[in-house]
LOFI-482404 format. One record per residue (C-alpha): x, y, z. Coordinates in Angstrom, 1 decimal, always signed. Layout:
BEGIN
+--------+--------+--------+
|   east |  north |     up |
+--------+--------+--------+
|      X |      Y |      Z |
...
+--------+--------+--------+
END
This chain:
BEGIN
+--------+--------+--------+
|   east |  north |     up |
+--------+--------+--------+
|  +95.6 | +205.5 |  +25.8 |
|  +96.5 | +201.9 |  +24.9 |
|  +93.6 | +199.8 |  +26.3 |
|  +95.1 | +196.4 |  +25.9 |
|  +98.7 | +197.8 |  +27.7 |
|  +96.9 | +199.3 |  +30.6 |
|  +94.6 | +196.0 |  +31.0 |
|  +97.6 | +193.9 |  +30.9 |
|  +99.5 | +196.0 |  +33.3 |
|  +95.9 | +195.8 |  +35.4 |
|  +95.9 | +192.2 |  +35.4 |
|  +99.1 | +191.9 |  +36.5 |
|  +99.0 | +194.4 |  +39.5 |
|  +96.2 | +192.3 |  +41.1 |
|  +98.3 | +188.8 |  +40.3 |
| +101.1 | +190.5 |  +41.8 |
|  +99.8 | +192.3 |  +44.6 |
| +102.2 | +195.4 |  +44.3 |
| +103.3 | +197.8 |  +41.2 |
| +107.0 | +197.3 |  +41.6 |
| +106.3 | +193.4 |  +41.0 |
| +104.1 | +194.1 |  +38.5 |
| +106.7 | +196.4 |  +36.7 |
| +109.5 | +194.1 |  +36.9 |
| +107.4 | +191.1 |  +35.3 |
| +106.2 | +193.4 |  +32.5 |
| +109.6 | +194.9 |  +32.3 |
| +108.4 | +198.2 |  +32.5 |
| +109.4 | +201.2 |  +34.6 |
| +107.2 | +201.4 |  +38.0 |
| +105.7 | +204.9 |  +36.8 |
| +104.4 | +203.9 |  +33.6 |
| +102.7 | +200.8 |  +35.1 |
| +101.1 | +203.1 |  +37.7 |
| +100.2 | +206.0 |  +34.6 |
|  +98.7 | +202.9 |  +33.1 |
|  +96.4 | +202.3 |  +36.0 |
|  +95.7 | +205.7 |  +36.7 |
|  +94.7 | +206.4 |  +33.0 |
|  +92.2 | +202.9 |  +32.7 |
|  +90.3 | +204.3 |  +36.1 |
|  +90.0 | +207.6 |  +34.2 |
|  +88.7 | +205.9 |  +31.1 |
|  +86.3 | +203.9 |  +32.9 |
|  +85.3 | +206.3 |  +35.6 |
|  +85.5 | +204.1 |  +38.5 |
|  +88.0 | +203.1 |  +41.1 |
|  +89.7 | +199.6 |  +40.6 |
|  +92.4 | +199.3 |  +43.1 |
|  +92.8 | +200.7 |  +46.9 |
|  +96.4 | +201.5 |  +47.4 |
|  +99.0 | +201.4 |  +50.0 |
| +102.3 | +201.7 |  +51.1 |
| +102.9 | +197.9 |  +50.9 |
|  +99.8 | +196.5 |  +49.0 |
|  +96.9 | +197.3 |  +46.6 |
|  +93.5 | +195.7 |  +47.2 |
|  +90.9 | +195.6 |  +44.4 |
|  +87.5 | +197.2 |  +44.8 |
|  +84.2 | +195.8 |  +44.1 |
|  +84.4 | +196.8 |  +40.5 |
|  +88.2 | +196.1 |  +40.3 |
|  +87.3 | +192.6 |  +41.1 |
|  +84.6 | +192.6 |  +38.4 |
|  +86.8 | +194.2 |  +35.7 |
|  +89.9 | +191.6 |  +36.6 |
|  +87.3 | +188.6 |  +35.8 |
|  +86.3 | +190.3 |  +32.4 |
|  +89.7 | +191.0 |  +31.5 |
|  +91.3 | +188.0 |  +32.5 |
|  +88.8 | +186.2 |  +29.8 |
|  +89.5 | +188.5 |  +27.0 |
|  +93.0 | +188.5 |  +27.1 |
|  +92.7 | +184.9 |  +27.5 |
|  +90.9 | +184.5 |  +24.0 |
|  +92.8 | +187.0 |  +22.8 |
|  +96.1 | +184.7 |  +23.4 |
|  +94.3 | +181.9 |  +21.8 |
|  +93.1 | +183.6 |  +18.5 |
|  +96.6 | +184.7 |  +18.3 |
|  +97.8 | +181.5 |  +18.7 |
|  +95.7 | +179.7 |  +16.0 |
|  +96.3 | +182.3 |  +13.3 |
| +100.4 | +181.8 |  +13.3 |
| +103.1 | +179.2 |  +13.5 |
| +103.4 | +179.4 |  +17.0 |
| +100.5 | +176.9 |  +17.6 |
| +102.4 | +174.4 |  +15.3 |
| +105.7 | +175.1 |  +16.6 |
| +105.5 | +176.5 |  +20.1 |
| +107.8 | +179.3 |  +21.3 |
| +108.7 | +181.9 |  +23.9 |
| +109.4 | +181.3 |  +27.5 |
| +107.8 | +179.5 |  +30.5 |
| +108.3 | +179.6 |  +34.5 |
| +108.2 | +176.2 |  +36.1 |
| +108.7 | +175.5 |  +39.7 |
| +109.7 | +171.9 |  +40.9 |
| +110.4 | +170.3 |  +44.2 |
| +114.4 | +169.9 |  +44.5 |
| +114.3 | +165.9 |  +44.0 |
| +112.3 | +165.8 |  +40.9 |
| +114.2 | +168.7 |  +39.1 |
| +117.6 | +167.1 |  +40.0 |
| +116.7 | +163.5 |  +39.5 |
| +113.7 | +163.5 |  +37.1 |
| +113.1 | +166.5 |  +34.9 |
| +116.7 | +168.2 |  +34.3 |
| +118.4 | +164.6 |  +33.2 |
| +115.2 | +164.2 |  +30.5 |
| +115.2 | +167.8 |  +29.0 |
| +117.6 | +167.1 |  +26.4 |
| +114.9 | +165.1 |  +24.7 |
| +112.0 | +168.2 |  +25.5 |
| +114.8 | +170.5 |  +23.6 |
| +114.5 | +168.0 |  +20.7 |
| +111.3 | +168.3 |  +20.2 |
| +110.7 | +171.9 |  +21.1 |
| +113.8 | +173.8 |  +20.9 |
| +111.9 | +177.3 |  +20.7 |
| +110.9 | +177.0 |  +23.9 |
| +112.8 | +178.5 |  +27.0 |
| +112.4 | +177.5 |  +30.3 |
| +113.1 | +179.3 |  +33.5 |
| +113.1 | +176.2 |  +36.2 |
| +113.0 | +176.7 |  +40.1 |
| +114.4 | +173.9 |  +41.9 |
| +113.6 | +174.0 |  +45.9 |
| +111.6 | +172.6 |  +48.3 |
| +109.8 | +176.0 |  +49.0 |
| +106.3 | +176.5 |  +48.4 |
| +105.8 | +179.5 |  +46.3 |
| +102.4 | +181.9 |  +44.9 |
| +101.7 | +181.1 |  +41.6 |
| +100.4 | +184.2 |  +41.1 |
| +102.3 | +186.8 |  +42.9 |
| +105.9 | +185.0 |  +41.8 |
| +104.1 | +184.7 |  +38.0 |
| +104.6 | +181.4 |  +37.5 |
| +103.0 | +179.1 |  +35.0 |
| +102.9 | +175.9 |  +36.5 |
| +104.2 | +174.1 |  +39.5 |
| +104.7 | +170.3 |  +40.3 |
| +103.6 | +169.2 |  +44.0 |
| +103.4 | +166.5 |  +46.0 |
| +101.2 | +165.6 |  +48.4 |
|  +97.4 | +166.9 |  +49.0 |
|  +96.4 | +170.3 |  +47.5 |
|  +94.9 | +172.5 |  +49.8 |
|  +94.7 | +175.6 |  +47.7 |
|  +91.0 | +174.8 |  +46.0 |
|  +91.2 | +177.7 |  +43.2 |
|  +94.2 | +176.4 |  +41.4 |
|  +93.7 | +174.2 |  +38.4 |
|  +95.6 | +170.7 |  +39.5 |
|  +96.2 | +167.6 |  +37.0 |
|  +97.2 | +164.4 |  +38.8 |
| +100.2 | +162.7 |  +37.2 |
| +101.4 | +160.2 |  +39.5 |
| +102.2 | +159.1 |  +43.1 |
| +105.6 | +158.5 |  +44.9 |
| +106.2 | +155.6 |  +47.1 |
| +108.2 | +155.4 |  +49.7 |
| +110.5 | +152.8 |  +51.8 |
| +112.0 | +153.3 |  +55.4 |
| +115.7 | +152.4 |  +55.7 |
| +118.7 | +153.0 |  +57.3 |
| +122.5 | +152.5 |  +56.6 |
| +124.3 | +149.5 |  +57.7 |
| +126.4 | +151.9 |  +60.2 |
| +123.3 | +153.1 |  +61.5 |
| +122.2 | +149.4 |  +62.6 |
| +125.3 | +148.3 |  +63.7 |
| +125.1 | +151.2 |  +66.3 |
| +121.5 | +151.2 |  +67.3 |
| +120.5 | +148.1 |  +66.3 |
| +117.1 | +147.4 |  +63.6 |
| +113.9 | +148.5 |  +64.9 |
| +111.0 | +145.8 |  +65.4 |
| +107.9 | +148.6 |  +65.7 |
| +107.8 | +152.0 |  +64.4 |
| +107.0 | +153.2 |  +67.8 |
| +110.7 | +152.3 |  +68.9 |
| +111.6 | +155.3 |  +66.3 |
| +110.6 | +157.8 |  +68.9 |
| +112.9 | +156.8 |  +71.5 |
| +116.5 | +156.3 |  +72.3 |
| +118.6 | +154.5 |  +70.8 |
| +116.7 | +154.8 |  +67.8 |
| +116.1 | +158.2 |  +65.7 |
| +114.6 | +159.4 |  +62.2 |
| +116.1 | +162.2 |  +60.1 |
| +112.9 | +164.8 |  +60.5 |
| +111.5 | +166.7 |  +57.7 |
| +110.2 | +170.3 |  +58.7 |
| +107.7 | +172.4 |  +56.4 |
| +109.3 | +175.2 |  +55.5 |
| +106.0 | +177.3 |  +55.9 |
| +105.1 | +176.4 |  +59.2 |
| +108.4 | +175.1 |  +60.9 |
| +106.8 | +172.0 |  +62.0 |
| +108.7 | +168.9 |  +61.8 |
| +106.3 | +166.4 |  +60.0 |
| +105.0 | +163.1 |  +61.6 |
| +105.4 | +159.6 |  +59.7 |
| +102.7 | +157.2 |  +59.1 |
| +102.8 | +153.4 |  +59.4 |
| +100.4 | +150.9 |  +58.4 |
| +100.7 | +147.2 |  +59.0 |
|  +97.0 | +145.7 |  +58.0 |
|  +94.5 | +147.4 |  +60.5 |
|  +97.2 | +148.7 |  +62.4 |
|  +97.9 | +152.2 |  +62.1 |
| +100.9 | +154.5 |  +63.9 |
| +101.9 | +158.0 |  +63.3 |
| +105.0 | +158.7 |  +64.9 |
| +107.4 | +161.9 |  +65.5 |
| +110.8 | +160.3 |  +65.7 |
| +113.2 | +161.5 |  +68.1 |
| +115.9 | +163.1 |  +66.1 |
| +119.1 | +165.4 |  +66.4 |
| +118.7 | +166.6 |  +62.9 |
| +115.6 | +168.0 |  +60.8 |
| +115.6 | +169.5 |  +57.5 |
| +113.4 | +171.1 |  +54.8 |
| +115.3 | +169.6 |  +51.4 |
| +115.1 | +165.9 |  +50.1 |
| +118.5 | +165.6 |  +49.0 |
| +119.9 | +167.0 |  +52.5 |
| +117.0 | +164.3 |  +54.1 |
| +118.8 | +161.3 |  +52.1 |
| +122.0 | +162.8 |  +53.1 |
| +121.5 | +162.7 |  +56.4 |
| +120.4 | +159.1 |  +56.3 |
| +123.5 | +158.2 |  +54.7 |
| +125.8 | +159.9 |  +57.4 |
| +124.1 | +157.2 |  +60.2 |
| +122.2 | +160.3 |  +61.6 |
| +118.9 | +158.3 |  +61.3 |
| +116.2 | +156.4 |  +59.8 |
| +114.7 | +157.9 |  +56.9 |
| +111.7 | +157.2 |  +54.9 |
| +112.7 | +158.0 |  +51.0 |
| +110.9 | +157.5 |  +47.7 |
| +111.6 | +154.7 |  +45.6 |
| +113.3 | +155.8 |  +42.7 |
| +115.9 | +157.5 |  +45.3 |
| +116.3 | +154.3 |  +47.1 |
| +116.6 | +152.0 |  +44.7 |
| +120.5 | +152.4 |  +43.7 |
| +121.4 | +152.3 |  +47.4 |
| +119.4 | +149.7 |  +48.3 |
| +120.9 | +147.6 |  +45.4 |
| +124.3 | +148.6 |  +46.5 |
| +124.0 | +148.2 |  +50.0 |
| +124.4 | +151.6 |  +50.9 |
| +120.9 | +151.7 |  +52.5 |
| +119.0 | +148.4 |  +54.3 |
| +115.3 | +148.4 |  +54.3 |
| +113.9 | +148.2 |  +57.7 |
| +110.4 | +147.6 |  +59.4 |
| +109.3 | +145.8 |  +56.0 |
| +105.8 | +144.4 |  +56.9 |
| +105.0 | +148.2 |  +57.5 |
| +103.8 | +150.6 |  +54.6 |
| +103.6 | +153.8 |  +53.9 |
| +100.8 | +155.9 |  +52.1 |
| +102.3 | +156.9 |  +48.4 |
| +101.9 | +160.6 |  +47.9 |
| +100.0 | +162.2 |  +44.7 |
| +101.9 | +164.2 |  +42.4 |
| +100.2 | +167.1 |  +40.4 |
| +101.0 | +169.6 |  +38.0 |
|  +99.3 | +172.8 |  +38.8 |
|  +98.6 | +176.0 |  +37.5 |
|  +96.4 | +179.0 |  +37.9 |
|  +92.8 | +179.2 |  +37.2 |
|  +92.7 | +182.6 |  +35.2 |
|  +96.5 | +181.6 |  +33.1 |
|  +95.5 | +180.8 |  +29.8 |
|  +97.0 | +177.3 |  +29.2 |
|  +99.3 | +178.3 |  +26.1 |
| +101.0 | +176.2 |  +23.3 |
| +103.9 | +175.9 |  +24.8 |
| +102.9 | +175.7 |  +28.0 |
| +100.7 | +172.8 |  +27.3 |
| +103.2 | +170.6 |  +25.5 |
| +105.2 | +171.4 |  +28.8 |
| +102.8 | +170.1 |  +30.5 |
| +102.0 | +166.9 |  +28.3 |
| +105.7 | +165.9 |  +28.3 |
| +105.8 | +166.2 |  +31.9 |
| +103.0 | +163.9 |  +32.3 |
| +104.1 | +161.3 |  +29.8 |
| +107.8 | +161.3 |  +31.5 |
| +106.7 | +161.4 |  +35.1 |
| +103.9 | +158.7 |  +34.5 |
| +106.3 | +156.3 |  +33.0 |
| +107.2 | +153.5 |  +35.2 |
| +110.7 | +152.8 |  +33.7 |
| +111.5 | +157.0 |  +33.9 |
| +110.2 | +157.9 |  +37.0 |
| +109.1 | +155.3 |  +39.4 |
| +106.1 | +156.5 |  +39.6 |
| +102.7 | +154.5 |  +40.3 |
| +105.3 | +151.2 |  +41.2 |
| +106.0 | +149.9 |  +44.6 |
| +110.0 | +149.0 |  +45.3 |
| +110.6 | +146.0 |  +43.6 |
| +113.7 | +145.3 |  +45.3 |
| +115.5 | +141.8 |  +46.7 |
+--------+--------+--------+
END
């Protein structure tokens, strides 16, 4: 038995939750992964996994073995990295997942600069607003906005998004200009809704003015779950929108959008780069994370940490 390969296969099965996903991520036949786990259990003289037709679960012995195995594999990766040129010249594949607007507007336009520094790194970039499972989907890191609910993940705060409330001139001509956020909850006004891809619930919008706080679920005829679709709906005169400053800035300057409720503020959303707690932060992933922190933390590049400074 190749004990190292068996250990790697076992860790991947635990993280992926199924033999099929584990085999796909390891680029091995499912039968090979199954045989490796069976041989490992025989060698250890203990049952590591409980198998069902849909999923596998970890036994108490399996949980203890997984914890030690992930540490050992991480130490091995670190050792190998320190002993070869890859540490000086990061190379290999990394899987990243980012929200649609971050990928299209921020990351992708600046990737030529990244590849100029690290030409041997291959990035598989998932670009969508859906929530992914870092462990089972075998993703190295994600960029996420908002408060983090999974405290088991490792998160590094890299900035925050500021928002502006706006509408098109045509919308304001048809429906008038709102003077208070509560006007957005009933006709003639309406907002473009944004619903959670996970729960399907339309999210509320919170406005602040001094000590006054107003939370509203706007009257809407359309709700979407993608930031670009949300902005496009606003540009189609379908309602008032709350848009990130970096997306709104060129449209506000050109007159495509007009600010409304300017004396009301919206809390910024924190932005994090997140990765699994047991995932070794390899040199190739580390340089990408550092690059993203520098990129998204730059006021001139991303508009993070800066309120809309628009005339």
